Steps between C-alpha positions, in 0.01 A plus 500: 500500500128445578591373835710791574251766379210343691696553817577870429183655646647855536704528179448842343731490188550203277727486193484194267756570252693286249269214527448435125563123532210434724136606479383763763149381485572235754609768747247770453254341746772496764589876485420628846199736528735751684706575192460864404787515242545239240795460246472259211732428214676489265225311338172349623197334361181697521387534872165588632616755754157544629478140628838522688462466886676835528263680257321694766843639642701533179621856475803477267549264207848480332532318181854427367546449139161362463247496211160572609190502271237765508229291677743404775582874566143599494401220743741600777471883452115475541485207740760565765357770742815562698744521200690827495814445294571295188867495399590347155880440536711426208870417545592578140476826303153584346646505142636136533163324578159485349365420840611843633329671209188290563496626862478858370239407244289345798503817723135562399400161650586636848229783450178320410189703423338719769243231557761248629661556842875564514667448834872557423673846524826449338624322180874486469724364200838426626784444249867440553791635298884536542430846633193671640520751223502237231201315659310823529561603142396162359178499710414853391544404144283197546234712686502749207463234243197363676363837573505427875311755731762595771209537740429125472822339548833568704815412310769378725853468351740272696861385463612138507696380793820323361727246659847458325360691182202269471134587559405359834125428480426416855716787648313736268166383632620502865621861449154605364320315790741654766435844337118455520512368859709809605265737322200352673653478854766768510725233667816389317503122456857361512579223260 
């Protein structure tokens, strides 16, 4: 992977998903500086995002099913000058995981005191359900429980993509990526 990444000098978007069996730390130095959108998950060890080669250009950070501690969030919110969107993606309903509740509890970490700079513009918490209505209802309940300020976070309900009645993790992530790429460019991407 390092050999491939070091040759990708114009790569804009990188997703490292489902890599739990190997440490990401060996690849962080090989992430091209051209990357402006980075997706990681479903679990990763703490990363010093400010030391990544792409730190200067990183505009979007997507975290899938990932626990982050408060100091990690504070470091990248205050240290990445180009960062505009942080997306915490959870592929399970909010009421089924303590990690989702913890993400709601940490919303304040994205809004440091006025003496600290804050570059990002949009914080999203994305949760999946059987239907969009179910996902939305579950997220709103979680947001109420944590007294979440709707001005600080955008709640994004999504529906699982299924294949033969089973949740299809990669098809779901691809659908979300395709939607985001279409929204950004206005050009439909065929799969």
